[in-house]
Structure formats: C-alpha cells, structure tokens
C-alpha positions, 0 to 999 in steps of 0.5 A: 527546528520545529516539525510540521507534524504536531502531537495533536495532528498534521498541519497543512505543511505536513500534508504537503511534505507527505504528498511530496515524499510519496510523489518523489520517493515512490508509494512502496513502504521502505520500512524494514521488517525481519530483514526485508523491505516491507514493500506494501502500498505506502500512504504515510511518511515515517521519520528515519530518525524519530523526532523525539530523538532529534530527527527533522522533517528534512527530506533525507530523514523521511521515507514512505511507509504503510500504515502498519509500519508507521503506526506500529501495527507490525506482525508478531516476531515469529510471523513470516517475513513479508515480501512482494505480493504473490505471483498470480497465474491463470484466472486469478491473474486474468481477474486482476487484469480485468478489475484494473481495466474496469477501474475497480478500487483496489480495496474491493472485495469479492462481492464488488469484484464479481458484481463488476465482472458480471455488470461488464459481461467479462467472459472470465468465470473464476471461482470464489478462491480465485477472486479472493486471491485476486482481491488480496493481491490487489490490496497488497499491491495498491493502486496502479500509477498512471503516467 
C-alpha cells in the first residue's frame, strides 16, 4: 500500500487524514520523550511505525504530534523532561483567563497581550514577568477547543 504522504510534500488525501486524526485522537502530542508523553499542542501527525520500516497510513499507526517531536527538533539528551504546562496562580492565571476571553491568539507575546488588556480596559495590572508567564503558558497549552 502506498502512502498519501509523498517525499515531495503532502497531498490532499494526507491533509484529510491529518485533520481526521487530530479531530478524533486529540490535539495533544502523544510522542514520548524521556519516558514521558510530550503533551504539547499537536499540529502534525506521526507514524508510529515509520513508513520506511513498513508503516502504513492506517489510523492505528498514526498519532498526533507537535512539530518539535515530528520533525526531530527534540531537546538534547540532558534536558529536563517535559511535562504538562506549569500551574499558574494569581495575576498570571487571571491574565490567561482574560486573554482567552478576549480571543487573543495563543502565539501572542507580551506586547500583543498588554495591548489587548489595555484596549479592553481589563482591570488586571500585571507585571511584565506575569504577562510573560501567561503568554508562555498559553503557547504551551495551545488554543482552547470550543464545543
């Protein structure tokens, strides 16, 4: 059986497979690093058994993966294990909630976050470090899923 993914790039069929896998298996990376599941926001799909080793595009052979895991941009062997995003408290958590409510993109940085909070007159007045922590948390967590 041939793969829908070509060496020269993806095909329409492959893009449909990716969308289906992300929709039905979730948008959290299921790759294992340092003995722990990555858990980052998944935007790609990884073959469990690689195609060059006889893996197919069967749904049982595909898992959601973040771009770092899928494209081999893994941290060095001595790096700390990845886990879930850090738990935020206080103003940083309030900033996350406010940015989510305002619909600010998860990839937004400090300037965009502060501009959105000021534009909508949000009463939270966080420090730069709290905004940075909130933005880093949101980038790691990925977008919220609307039901």
